[in-house]
N, C-alpha and C positions, 0 to 999 in steps of 0.2 A: 708763367711757368709754375710759380708757386701755387696758383689756383688749381692747376691740373694735378700737381703732386698731392695736394690736399684731397682732391676728388678721388684719385686713385687709392689713397690711404683709407678714405672713408668707405669706398666700395669694397676694398679688401676686408676691412673691419666688419662691414655688414655681412659679407659672405661668411666669414668665420663665425659670427654670431648665429646666423641661420643654421650653419652646420652643427654647431654646439647645441643649439636648441633642438634640432632634429635628432641628434644623438641622445639627448636627455629624454625626449619623447619615446624613442625606441627602447631605451633602457627601462623607462617606467612601464611601457607596454609589456615588457618581458618579466618584470618582477612579480613575485607571487604574493598573495595576501597571507598565506600560511605555508610554512616550510617545516616538514617533519623529517628529522635526520637521526642518524645513529639508531636505526630501526631494523627489524627483521620483517620486511614487507613481503607478504605472500601475494602474488599478483594474479593468479589464476590464468597466467599466460604461459603456454607450453614453451614458447621461444625464450621467455625470460621469467622463470617461476619465482625468483627472489630478487629483491632490490634493497637498497639501504636508505633511500630517501623518496619523499613525495613532495611535490610543489602543487599548491592549489591556488587558483585565481578565480574569484567569484564563486560560482558553483561548479567549476570544472577542474579536474585534475589535469594539469598542463605538463607534468613531468613525473616520471617514475624511473629511478635508476640509481646511479652511484652518488655518494655524498659529494664528490668533487664536481660532478655535473650539476648537482642541485645548487651549488654556490652561485651559479649564473642567475638564479631566480631570486636571490636575496636582495632586498632593497631596504631603504630606511624605514618603511612602514610595514615590513613583513613581520608577522608574528612567527617566532621560532619555537619549536617544540623539540627538545632532545628526548627521544624515546628510551634512552638508556638501554639499548639492545633488546627492548621488548618487542613482542610480536604485534604487527599491524595487519589486520585482515579486511578485505572488502566486505561490506555489510549489505543487508537488505533492510531498507528503512521500513519499519512497521508502525502503522498508526493505530496499534492495539487491536490486531486481529488475532484471535485464537485459531491457529492454523487448522488443527484437527476439527474443532467445532465448526469453524467457518466452512470447511470443506464439506462436512456432513450436512450442514444446513442447506446446501444446494440440492439435497435429495428430499427436501421437505417443502410443503406448501408455503409460499411466501405470503404472509398475511400483513406485512408491513404496509401501512397506508390504507388498509381496509377500515373504513370508518364506521361501518354498520354491520350488523349480523348478516344481512342479505349479501353484502359485498364479500364477507368471509365465506359464506356458503357457496357463492358463485366460484370463487377461487378454488375451494375444496373440490367442487364438482369438476371443474376444468382439469385440475391436477389429477384427480382420480381417473378421468377419461384418458388422459395422455400417459398415465403410468399404470396401465392395466396389469402388469406383471408384479406390481408391488403388493406385498401381503399386508403391510400396514401403511396408513397415511398419517403423517405427522405434520404439524404446522409450526411455524416460527414467526416471530415478529408481531404477534397480536398485542394490542394495547388495551388496558382496562377501560379507557375512555370510549372504546368501541361498543361497550355493553351499556344498556340502560342501568343507571345507578352506579356506573363505573366498576361493576363486578360481574364476572361470568356467573351464569346460573345453569343448573342442570336442565332446565327446560329447553335451552338452546341445543344441548346435546340430543335431547329427545326429538327435537325438530329435525336434526340431522340423521336420525335413525333410519328413516325411509331412504334417504340418499345413501347412507352407509350400506344398508341391506341390499339395495339395488346394485351398487357398485361391487360389493363383496360377492354377490351371487354370480356376477359375470366372470369372476375369476375361477378358473378351473380348480385351483388348489383349495378352495374353501367351499365346503358343502353347506346347504341351506340350514340344516339343524345346528351346525357349528356356529353359524352367524347368530342364530337365536340364543345360543348359550353365551356367546360373547356379549350380546346386547343385554341379556339378563344379568350377567355379572357386572356390567357397567351400571345398570340401574340399581342393583343391590349396593354397590359401592357408594353411589351418589346418595341413596336413601339412608345409608348408615351414618352419613355426615350430618343428618338433620338434628 
């Protein structure tokens, strides 16, 4: 009889240990790595535009709401930040893009990765053909190493003159004699730098 009593006691003790272990795991799974409280959180959610607290686990926001509700996410390893009533806004993570310049660069010939003059000329020609309404063609992303001697030279612009003239004459807005004046002005500017 004593053996059965010990067996029942051991079984009950084992079940209690398992339940406590399960509770601890559930509690750990719910705790946040970071808890921001006492904040004015703008949520950009029409149904709940403002909140007092944010809980973050890993790389995810797991709770946005009241300070009382956030307490459920506090654990022994949770980092706490008291925002002292300051504003917390959702952000756009930027890896250093200049928004306006980056947007405008999409309207230019992408010369990034063009390792030779010929590769740049091919990209310029393809861009000009696909942007026939553009009055000007601008490039971006060229590297000094693409040029012999690591420096651009006016002779490479002169080589493009025939291409520029051909493309420019195809555009209704630019007359042939205007193209000649633009090219002469470019040559004069380049020659003045000698």
